[in-house]
Every structure is written in structure tokens, then in C-alpha cells.
C-alpha positions as CSV (number, residue, x, y, z in Angstrom):
1,M,7.4,149.5,15.4
2,F,7.6,149.8,19.1
3,G,10.7,151.0,20.8
4,K,13.8,152.9,19.7
5,K,15.3,152.3,16.3
6,K,18.9,151.2,16.6
7,E,21.4,153.5,14.9
8,T,23.4,151.8,12.2
9,N,26.2,154.3,12.4
10,T,27.2,153.4,16.0
11,L,29.3,150.6,17.3
12,N,29.4,149.6,21.0
13,V,32.7,147.8,21.6
14,M,35.3,147.2,24.3
15,Y,38.5,149.4,24.0
16,Y,41.8,147.5,24.0
17,E,44.7,149.7,23.0
18,G,46.0,152.8,21.3
19,L,44.1,155.7,22.9
20,P,45.6,157.6,25.9
21,G,42.9,158.3,28.5
22,F,40.9,155.2,27.7
23,I,40.8,152.2,30.0
24,Q,41.6,148.8,28.6
25,D,38.6,146.4,28.5
26,F,36.1,149.1,29.2
27,P,33.2,150.0,26.9
28,C,33.3,152.7,24.3
29,T,31.3,153.9,21.3
30,I,32.5,154.4,17.8
31,I,30.3,156.7,15.6
32,L,30.5,156.9,11.9
33,E,30.2,160.6,10.9
34,N,30.4,162.2,7.5
35,D,34.2,162.6,7.4
36,A,35.5,161.0,10.6
37,L,35.2,158.2,13.1
38,V,34.3,159.6,16.6
39,I,35.3,157.4,19.5
40,K,33.7,158.2,22.9
41,K,34.1,157.0,26.4
42,I,32.2,158.0,29.5
43,N,33.0,158.6,33.1
44,P,34.9,160.9,32.6
45,D,33.8,161.8,29.1
46,L,36.5,161.8,26.4
47,I,36.0,162.1,22.6
48,V,38.6,161.3,19.9
49,K,38.1,162.0,16.2
50,L,39.9,160.0,13.5
51,P,39.4,161.6,10.1
52,F,38.8,159.2,7.2
53,N,41.8,160.6,5.3
54,Q,44.1,159.3,8.0
55,V,42.7,155.8,8.0
56,I,44.9,153.2,6.3
57,S,42.9,150.1,6.9
58,I,40.3,148.5,9.2
59,D,40.8,144.8,10.0
60,A,38.7,142.3,11.8
61,M,40.3,139.1,13.2
62,P,39.9,136.4,15.9
63,E,41.7,137.0,19.2
64,N,44.4,134.4,18.5
65,N,45.4,136.1,15.2
66,F,45.4,139.5,16.8
67,L,47.7,138.4,19.7
68,V,50.2,136.7,17.2
69,Q,50.2,139.7,14.8
70,Y,50.4,142.6,17.3
71,H,51.8,141.0,20.5
72,N,53.9,138.1,19.2
73,T,52.2,135.7,21.5
74,A,49.6,132.9,21.0
75,G,46.6,132.1,23.2
76,T,43.3,133.4,24.0
77,T,41.6,135.0,27.0
78,S,38.0,134.2,26.0
79,K,36.3,131.7,28.2
80,A,33.2,131.2,26.1
81,G,32.8,132.0,22.4
82,T,35.2,133.7,20.1
83,K,36.5,137.2,20.8
84,F,37.0,139.3,17.7
85,Y,39.4,142.2,17.5
86,Y,38.9,145.3,15.3
87,V,42.1,147.1,14.3
88,F,42.0,150.6,12.9
89,K,45.4,151.4,11.3
90,Y,46.0,155.0,10.7
91,T,48.6,157.7,10.1
92,S,48.9,160.0,13.1
93,S,48.9,163.8,12.7
94,A,52.7,163.6,13.2
95,G,52.9,161.2,10.2
96,E,53.6,158.0,12.2
97,P,51.8,154.7,11.5
98,K,49.7,153.7,14.5
99,H,46.7,151.5,15.3
100,L,43.7,151.4,17.6
101,A,42.3,148.1,18.8
102,F,38.8,147.2,20.1
103,W,37.1,143.9,20.7
104,D,33.7,142.3,21.0
105,V,32.2,138.8,21.0
106,S,29.1,139.5,18.9
107,A,28.8,138.4,15.2
108,K,26.5,141.4,14.8
109,T,29.3,143.7,15.7
110,M,31.5,142.0,13.0
111,N,28.9,142.8,10.4
112,Q,28.7,146.4,11.6
113,V,32.5,146.8,11.5
114,L,32.7,145.4,7.9
115,N,30.0,147.9,6.9
116,F,32.1,150.7,8.6
117,R,35.2,149.5,6.8
118,E,33.4,149.7,3.4
119,E,32.1,153.2,4.1
120,V,35.4,154.6,5.5
121,M,37.7,153.0,2.9
122,H,35.4,154.2,0.1
123,C,35.9,157.8,1.4
124,A,39.5,157.4,2.4
125,A,40.8,155.4,-0.6
126,P,43.1,157.4,-2.9
127,S,42.5,157.1,-6.6
128,E,46.3,156.8,-7.1
129,Y,49.3,155.9,-5.0
130,T,53.1,155.4,-5.3
131,L,55.0,152.4,-4.0
């Protein structure tokens, strides 16, 4: 009623890895558009677009699982609460498999990421594929 309505197509997360020009552990915004994810950072401004048709999967996992799977190490850096990592696997424009990683400690962000995943994978999912 009072105040600004929160946009449901926007995620505010901390960047971790996969994007040149972005600083690790600094905030960024991921916006769900009609056919792409738009990732923005400020100071200096930088915008990256990831078309839905290049997205392979979007995974959410606790920090310990992320570190084991992507960095072959166990442990955690979180001092209070659980840090969740959001991994966007995609095929680069050169045809190489790659991933982007972001993190946050809010359960609300987890729900938003799962909603993003449903929307993106619905648009990106092929109706047929070959093994």
C-alpha cells in the first residue's frame, strides 16, 4: 500500500565468478527479461546479457557443496548462517560449456532463484535432444 512495490524479476546477489570485469564478493543485480538474463554491476557500470537459449541449467546449493563440486575443496567461509551459491551453467557464444556463480544468505533469494530457474528453463528447454 505504502512504499515501492518490489520487482519479482530482479535478484540482488553477490557476484562470485565467471564474468570478466566483475569484482568477486561485490553486489550485482540479475534481471529476468523476456528472452535473456541481464546481469548488472555499478561503479563502473557493466551489463552482461545471457540469452535463455544458451542456459543449460540453474543450480542452487549450500556453500560446502559448491566448494566441493567446483573447487575440489571442503569448508565454508560463512561466519553466521548458511551461504547459498547460485550457479548458472551455459554454453558460451564460442560453444564452450561455462558457468557463472553468485551467492547470498537469504532464504528469500533462494525462492526467487528457483522461480527464475522455472521461467528460464521453461523457455530454454528443447522439446527434443540427442545424447
